[in-house]
Residue, then its C-alpha position, 0 to 999 in steps of 0.5 A: m485525494m479522492h477517497l475510494i472504497q474497496p469493493n471487496r476484502w481483497s482489493c485494499l492494495p489496488t484501491s490504495f494505489a488508485m487513490a494515490c495515482g488519482v484514478s479510478l480502481e477500474v483504471i488500475l484493474e484494467i492495467i493489471g489485467h484481473d480483479g483478484s477474485a480468482i479462488v486459488w486456495a479453496d481450503l482457506p477462509e475469505p478473503k485469504r482464498r482469493r488470488s488478490f494482488h501483489v504490490q509489483e502489479c500495482i507498481w507496474a500500473a502506477v508506472k504505466l500511468g506515469f508515476a515513480v514508486t519508491p519504497f521506504e522500509v519503516s524499520p530497515q536492518l542489516a543482518a549477517t546472521p539471524n543473531h547479528i542484526v543492526a538497525v539502520i537509521p534511515p536518512w529520511t523522517e516520517e514528517e518528510l514522507l508524510r508531506s508526500r503522497g503514496v501507499m502504506t502497507g503493513v498489518a491491521r487487525g491481524g491481517r495484511h492491509a494497505v492504505a493511501y496517504e497524503n500530507g499526513m492524512i491516511y485514507d483507508p479503503n475501508g471508508t475511514t480517514i484519520d490523521f497519521q498521529n492517531h492511526r492504528f496500523s502497523i506500517e512496514t513499507v511506505w510506497k512514495i508515489d511521484m508523477i514523472s516529469 
């Protein structure tokens, strides 16, 4: 996987999808149709004031490039009410997912973040690379990316 660096604080998601799809960030942004920089919440601090990106925009770009994107929730649950919750034991294991390629979304340093991964290595668009066993990233969803044949 080619490690790409996000050009600004609001572009970790499309940069991670670009890495996982093996294309430049410019290709992803061209398909999405914007660079996420529009200020839509002027009263908020950077980077929260920016439009940024929704994961569905990045999924659409990946599909246009010939990839399938499959989400896997890290802690899936069933809930009849807020007080009646049952954890679902997923049929997959972390090891199975980490032998693949994709994007992980979740929380890092108190904010929303996305990173690319391949075969147990995490490629953070902030410039760091780390193995999965030593990451400090609260993963919520793994977006497995596969070439459509």
